[in-house]
C-alpha positions in Angstrom: 0.0 0.0 0.0 1.2 3.5 -0.9 1.9 6.1 1.7 -0.9 8.7 1.7 -0.2 12.0 3.4 -1.8 15.4 3.7 0.4 18.5 3.6 -0.3 22.2 3.5 1.6 24.1 0.8 2.0 25.1 -2.8 1.6 22.2 -5.2 3.9 23.9 -7.7 6.9 23.4 -5.4 6.3 19.7 -4.7 9.2 17.5 -5.5 7.3 14.5 -6.9 7.1 12.7 -10.2 3.8 14.2 -11.1 1.5 17.0 -9.9 -2.2 17.1 -10.7 -3.7 20.2 -12.1 -7.4 21.0 -11.4 -8.0 22.3 -14.9 -10.9 23.6 -16.9 -12.1 21.8 -20.1 -10.0 24.0 -22.4 -6.8 23.0 -20.5 -5.5 26.5 -21.4 -5.1 27.9 -17.9 -7.4 29.7 -15.5 -7.5 30.8 -11.9 -6.5 29.0 -8.6 -4.3 25.9 -8.9 -4.6 25.9 -12.7 -3.3 29.4 -13.1 -0.5 28.8 -10.5 0.7 25.7 -12.3 0.7 27.4 -15.7 2.7 30.3 -14.3 5.2 28.1 -12.6 5.6 25.7 -15.5 6.2 28.5 -18.0 4.8 29.2 -21.5 5.8 25.8 -22.8 3.0 24.3 -20.8 0.3 26.4 -22.5 1.8 25.6 -25.9 1.7 21.8 -25.1 -1.9 22.1 -23.7 -3.0 23.8 -27.0 -2.1 20.5 -28.8 -4.4 18.4 -26.6 -7.8 19.7 -27.8 -9.2 20.2 -24.3 -10.6 17.5 -22.0 -14.0 16.3 -20.8 -15.1 16.6 -17.2 -14.0 13.5 -15.2 -11.1 12.8 -17.5 -7.4 13.8 -17.7 -4.4 14.2 -19.9 -0.7 14.4 -19.2 2.0 16.9 -20.2 5.6 17.4 -19.2 6.2 19.6 -16.2 8.6 22.0 -18.0 9.9 24.4 -15.3 8.2 22.7 -12.4 10.1 20.3 -10.0 7.7 17.6 -11.1 8.4 15.8 -14.4 4.7 15.5 -15.3 1.5 17.4 -14.9 -1.7 15.4 -15.0 -4.5 17.8 -16.0 -8.0 16.7 -14.8 -11.3 18.4 -15.1 -13.4 18.1 -12.0 -17.1 18.7 -11.9 -18.8 21.9 -11.0 -21.0 21.3 -7.9 -24.7 21.4 -8.8 -26.2 20.1 -5.6 -25.1 16.4 -6.0 -27.7 15.2 -8.4 -25.6 15.4 -11.6 -23.1 12.6 -11.1 -20.6 15.0 -9.4 -19.3 12.3 -7.0 -18.6 9.8 -9.8 -17.0 12.5 -12.0 -14.7 13.6 -9.2 -13.8 10.0 -8.4 -13.0 9.5 -12.1 -10.5 12.3 -11.9 -8.5 10.6 -9.2 -8.7 7.2 -10.9 -7.6 8.7 -14.2 -4.6 10.3 -12.6 -3.5 6.9 -11.2 -3.9 5.4 -14.6 -1.7 8.1 -16.1 0.7 7.5 -13.2 1.0 3.8 -14.3 1.5 4.7 -17.9 4.2 7.3 -17.1 6.0 5.2 -14.4 5.2 7.7 -11.7 6.1 6.7 -8.2 5.1 9.9 -6.3 2.1 12.1 -7.1 0.6 15.3 -5.5 -3.1 16.1 -5.7 -4.8 19.4 -5.0 -8.4 19.4 -3.6 -10.0 19.1 -7.0 -13.2 21.0 -7.6 -13.3 22.6 -4.1 -12.4 26.1 -5.2 -14.5 28.0 -7.8 -16.3 24.8 -8.7 -17.7 24.8 -5.1 -17.6 21.0 -4.4 -18.2 20.6 -0.6 -14.6 20.1 0.8 -15.4 17.3 3.2 -17.3 15.3 0.6 -14.5 15.9 -2.0 -11.8 14.8 0.5 -13.7 11.6 1.3 -14.1 10.8 -2.5 -10.4 11.6 -3.1 -9.1 9.4 -0.3 -11.5 6.5 -0.9 -10.8 6.5 -4.6 -7.0 6.7 -4.2 -7.0 3.9 -1.6 -9.1 1.7 -3.9 -6.9 2.2 -7.0 -3.4 3.1 -5.9 -2.0 -0.4 -5.7 -2.7 -1.0 -9.4 -0.8 2.2 -10.3 2.6 1.4 -8.7 2.5 4.8 -7.0 4.4 4.7 -3.7 3.7 8.1 -2.3 0.5 10.2 -2.6 0.5 13.7 -1.2 -2.8 15.6 -0.8 -1.6 19.2 -1.0 -4.0 21.5 0.9 -3.9 25.2 0.3 -5.2 26.1 3.8 -5.2 24.8 7.3 -9.0 24.0 7.3 -8.6 21.7 4.2 -5.5 20.1 5.7 -7.4 19.2 8.9 -10.2 17.6 6.8 -7.7 15.4 5.0 -5.8 14.5 8.1 -9.0 13.5 9.9 -10.2 11.2 7.0 -6.7 9.7 6.6 -6.7 8.7 10.2 -9.8 6.6 9.7 -9.5 3.0 8.6 -10.1 2.5 4.9 -13.7 1.9 3.9 -14.6 -1.5 2.5 -16.1 -1.2 -1.0 -19.7 -2.5 -1.2 -20.4 -5.0 -3.9 
């Protein structure tokens, strides 16, 4: 089982094989984590993203990290919160699962995730953290990832992740 840890910090400074970008469907930059990653990676990232033709919600694509400490950036498009009745949970879970699939394909052993969809997309933070941790726990062994960092922008988010990580893993139903 991989080591899953929560840290407070700036995802653009993480020394891991891959960082995850909470992107929009264009993949051409935006605000929050997306804008910070694009600024830190340099203009080459935008040029590479232009070649990808965007991305659907719940899916992801990989690019090099360019000027980032991470070799790879996995761009995923999380769902906009619409009250929970529009497959938001499944779409968010798909983002984490897709990143682990990309990790396997790109031989990534360490990965850093932001709290996908919890900023401007307004996904409830506790619900998002539960989905993130449960999905990673369920799929990480198949990815060969050894270290997963959940990078939290603020103390409140960090405490949510730490609390859930202290709980025993949930047993999947079915």
